[in-house]
C-alpha positions in Angstrom: -9.3 -4.3 -8.4 -7.0 -1.4 -7.6 -3.3 -1.8 -8.4 -0.3 0.3 -7.5 2.7 -0.3 -9.8 6.1 1.1 -8.7 4.5 4.3 -7.3 6.8 7.0 -6.0 6.4 10.5 -4.7 9.3 13.0 -4.5 8.9 16.5 -3.0 11.3 19.3 -3.7 12.3 20.9 -0.4 14.8 23.4 0.9 16.0 26.7 -0.5 14.8 27.0 -4.1 13.8 23.3 -4.0 17.4 22.2 -4.0 16.8 19.0 -2.0 14.5 16.1 -2.4 12.2 14.3 0.0 11.4 10.8 -1.1 8.0 10.3 0.6 7.1 7.1 -1.3 9.6 4.9 -3.2 8.6 2.2 -5.7 5.6 0.9 -3.8 3.6 -1.9 -5.5 0.6 -3.8 -4.2 -2.9 -4.5 -5.2 -6.3 -4.7 -3.5 -8.7 -7.3 -4.7 -12.5 -6.8 -4.8 -14.0 -7.1 -1.4 -10.6 -7.1 0.4 -9.3 -5.1 3.3 -5.6 -4.3 3.3 -4.0 -2.5 6.2 -1.1 0.0 5.5 0.9 0.1 8.7 3.8 2.3 9.7 5.1 5.1 11.9 4.2 8.8 11.3 6.1 10.0 8.3 6.3 6.6 6.7 4.3 7.6 3.6 1.0 6.0 4.5 -1.2 9.0 4.0 0.7 10.1 0.9 -0.2 6.7 -0.7 -3.8 7.3 0.2 -3.8 10.8 -1.3 -2.2 9.5 -4.5 -4.9 6.9 -4.8 -7.5 9.7 -4.3 -5.6 11.9 -6.8 -5.2 14.6 -4.2 -1.4 14.3 -4.7 0.2 13.7 -8.1 2.6 10.7 -8.7 6.2 11.4 -9.4 6.5 8.0 -11.2 4.7 4.7 -11.5 0.9 4.2 -12.1 -2.3 3.4 -10.4 -4.9 1.3 -12.1 -8.5 0.6 -11.4 -9.9 -2.5 -13.1 -7.0 -2.3 -15.6 -7.5 1.4 -16.4 -4.6 3.8 -15.7 -6.1 6.6 -13.6 -2.7 8.3 -12.8 -3.2 10.6 -15.7 -7.0 10.9 -15.7 -8.4 14.4 -16.1 -11.8 16.1 -16.5 -14.6 13.7 -17.1 -12.4 10.6 -16.7 -11.3 11.8 -13.2 -14.9 12.6 -12.2 -16.0 9.1 -13.3 -13.1 7.7 -11.2 -14.5 9.4 -8.1 -17.8 7.5 -8.6 -15.9 4.4 -7.6 -13.1 5.6 -5.3 -13.6 7.8 -2.2 -11.8 8.6 1.0 -12.5 9.3 4.7 -9.9 10.9 6.8 -8.7 11.1 10.4 -10.4 14.2 11.8 -14.2 14.1 11.1 -14.6 17.6 12.6 -12.4 19.3 10.0 -14.6 18.1 7.2 -17.5 20.2 8.4 -18.2 24.0 8.5 -19.5 24.7 12.0 -21.9 27.4 10.7 -23.7 24.9 8.4 -25.7 21.8 9.1 -23.8 18.6 8.9 -25.8 17.1 6.0 -24.5 19.9 3.8 -21.6 17.6 3.0 -24.0 15.6 0.9 -24.8 18.6 -1.4 -21.6 18.5 -3.4 -22.3 14.9 -4.3 -25.8 15.8 -5.5 -24.5 18.8 -7.5 -21.8 16.9 -9.3 -23.3 13.5 -9.8 -27.1 13.6 -9.4 -28.3 17.0 -10.5 -31.2 15.4 -12.3 -32.7 13.7 -9.2 -35.8 15.3 -7.7 -35.9 16.0 -4.0 -37.9 12.9 -3.1 -35.5 10.5 -4.9 -32.5 12.3 -3.4 -33.7 12.2 0.2 -34.5 8.5 -0.3 -30.9 7.9 -1.5 -29.5 9.8 1.5 -31.7 7.9 3.9 -30.6 4.6 2.4 -26.9 5.6 2.8 -27.5 6.7 6.4 -29.3 3.5 7.3 -26.4 1.5 5.7 -24.0 3.1 8.3 -26.3 2.6 11.2 -27.7 6.1 11.5 -31.4 7.1 11.8 -32.0 10.0 9.4 -34.6 11.5 11.7 -31.9 11.7 14.5 -29.0 13.1 12.5 -30.3 15.2 9.6 -30.7 18.9 10.0 -28.2 19.0 12.9 -25.1 21.1 13.3 -21.8 19.4 13.6 -21.5 20.2 17.3 -24.8 18.5 17.9 -23.4 15.1 16.7 -20.7 12.9 18.2 -17.4 12.2 16.5 -18.6 8.7 15.7 -21.7 10.0 14.1 -19.8 12.6 12.0 -17.4 9.9 10.8 -20.3 7.7 9.8 -21.8 10.7 8.0 -18.7 10.9 5.9 -18.8 7.2 5.1 -22.5 7.6 4.2 -21.4 10.4 1.9 -19.1 8.0 0.1 -21.8 5.4 -0.2 -24.1 7.9 -2.0 -21.9 6.9 -5.0 -21.5 3.4 -6.3 -18.0 3.1 -4.8 -15.8 0.1 -5.2 -12.9 1.3 -3.1 -12.6 3.3 0.1 -9.4 4.9 1.5 -9.9 4.9 5.3 -7.0 7.0 6.6 -6.7 6.8 10.4 -10.5 7.1 10.6 -10.9 5.9 14.1 -7.8 7.4 15.8 -9.7 10.4 17.2 -12.7 8.3 18.4 -13.3 6.9 21.8 -12.9 3.2 22.4 -16.6 2.4 22.5 -17.1 4.1 19.1 -14.1 2.6 17.5 -15.4 -0.9 17.4 -18.7 0.3 15.9 -16.9 1.9 13.0 -14.6 -1.1 12.6 -17.6 -3.4 12.4 -19.2 -1.0 9.9 -16.2 -1.4 7.7 -16.3 -5.1 8.0 -20.0 -5.1 7.0 -19.2 -2.9 3.9 -16.4 -5.4 3.0 -18.9 -8.2 3.1 -21.0 -6.3 0.6 -18.0 -6.2 -1.8 -16.3 -2.9 -0.9 -12.5 -2.9 -1.1 -10.8 -0.9 1.7 -7.3 0.5 2.2 -7.1 0.8 6.0 -4.3 3.2 6.9 -3.3 3.0 10.5 -0.4 2.9 13.0 -2.4 0.7 15.4 -1.3 -3.0 15.0 -4.2 -4.4 16.9 -6.8 -2.7 14.7 -5.1 -3.8 11.5 -5.1 -7.4 12.7 -8.8 -7.2 13.6 -10.0 -6.0 10.2 -7.6 -6.9 7.4 -6.8 -9.9 5.3 -3.4 -8.6 4.2 -0.9 -6.2 5.8 1.6 -3.9 4.3 4.4 -2.7 6.6 5.8 0.7 5.4 9.0 2.4 6.5 10.4 5.7 5.0 8.2 5.3 2.0 9.3 1.7 1.2 7.6 -1.6 1.8 9.5 -3.6 4.4 7.2 -6.6 4.7 3.9 -7.6 3.2 1.6 -10.6 3.2 -1.4 -12.4 4.8 -2.0 -10.6 8.1 -1.7 -13.8 10.2 1.6 -14.7 8.7 3.1 -11.2 9.1 1.9 -10.9 12.7 2.7 -14.5 13.8 6.1 -14.7 12.0 7.5 -11.1 11.5 10.7 -11.4 9.6 11.9 -7.8 8.9 13.7 -6.2 11.9 11.4 -3.2 11.6 8.3 -5.4 11.8 9.7 -7.2 14.8 10.4 -3.9 16.5 6.8 -2.8 15.9 5.4 -6.0 17.3 7.7 -5.8 20.3 6.4 -2.3 21.0 2.9 -3.4 21.6 2.1 -3.6 25.3 1.1 -7.1 26.5 -0.8 -8.3 29.5 1.5 -11.3 30.1 4.7 -9.3 30.7 5.9 -6.0 32.0 6.7 -3.1 29.6 10.3 -3.0 30.8 10.9 -6.6 29.8 10.7 -5.7 26.1 14.1 -4.9 24.7 13.9 -2.6 21.7 17.3 -1.6 20.2 17.2 1.5 18.0 19.9 3.5 16.3 19.7 7.1 15.1 17.4 7.7 12.2 19.0 9.6 9.3 17.0 12.0 7.1 19.3 11.4 4.1 18.1 9.2 1.2 19.6 5.8 1.7 21.6 4.1 -1.1 21.0 0.8 0.5 18.3 -0.4 2.9 16.3 2.5 4.2 16.2 0.8 7.6 20.0 0.5 7.8 20.5 3.4 10.3 18.2 1.8 12.8 18.7 -1.9 12.1 20.4 -3.9 14.9 21.4 -6.6 12.4 23.1 -4.5 9.7 26.9 -4.0 9.5 28.8 -1.5 7.4 30.6 -4.1 5.4 27.5 -5.9 4.5 25.1 -5.7 1.5 22.7 -3.6 3.6 24.6 -0.4 3.1 25.3 -0.9 -0.6 22.0 -1.9 -2.3 18.4 -1.6 -1.4 16.9 -5.1 -0.9 14.2 -6.2 -3.2 10.8 -7.4 -1.9 10.9 -11.1 -2.2 8.5 -13.9 -1.4 10.1 -15.9 1.4 7.1 -18.1 2.1 3.7 -18.2 0.2 1.9 -14.9 0.5 4.7 -13.4 2.7 7.1 -11.0 1.2 10.1 -9.3 2.9 12.7 -6.7 1.9 15.8 -7.6 3.9 19.3 -8.8 3.0 19.7 -10.6 6.4 17.2 -13.4 5.8 
């Protein structure tokens, strides 16, 4: 199990770092073994920052992240290398992960050098072949090919196969299908579902509500680095309680009504750090003389397995 406990990330910005950007603020949730959780929100909501902190690509400003009870937030050297045996990530643009002058399977070399230097060629190629078969690729068709000779879907599967070369328990999937065509998206989603059935835990980072509903057991709605709503996916989708979640749901085009029939009320979004609710500047329910502007609402369980951070409930 991977657990985030009051995780925050603050960047120093402006002239001489005189200002602060709160990218993530006191985020807490856990991902159970064999569970898929979707992290949903607009661009700039802090989704990718959370994924990078889990992968230790970005340091934490406060809080901690635990894997099976072990605090990995301060892991270094051998401990960090061991952590990467179990936690890996795949990102949005598969093409940026490859050097066009080298063959695509060169992405496997770093895994061999770091984790399996003792394996002979036959054992290594068998391991690579097994990983490729696990993601639905035929080694004979994709190995020894340059990136431009493979499709985006094949390259993304290559990166997932690279992660599977290790005995991973947790995969950070950051917008991994947003650059793929529709026919390929469902294949990658079904692949993730198959990996989940084998016991792999997945953090599925997306802004696409329909994809999140399709694949995840639980959903976390993120706004300006804070959790607005969280719970079992069906409960969050069928009964959205936070005004931001309702706005997201209303923004999804539907076949049973025209786009212009959807009424979405938005106020100006402030870049300043909010003392109260971070959604206050855009919320149609908030009023200046209410608690919303004074204190940040806690994330409370309003129904079983459904938590919301809102003073207006």
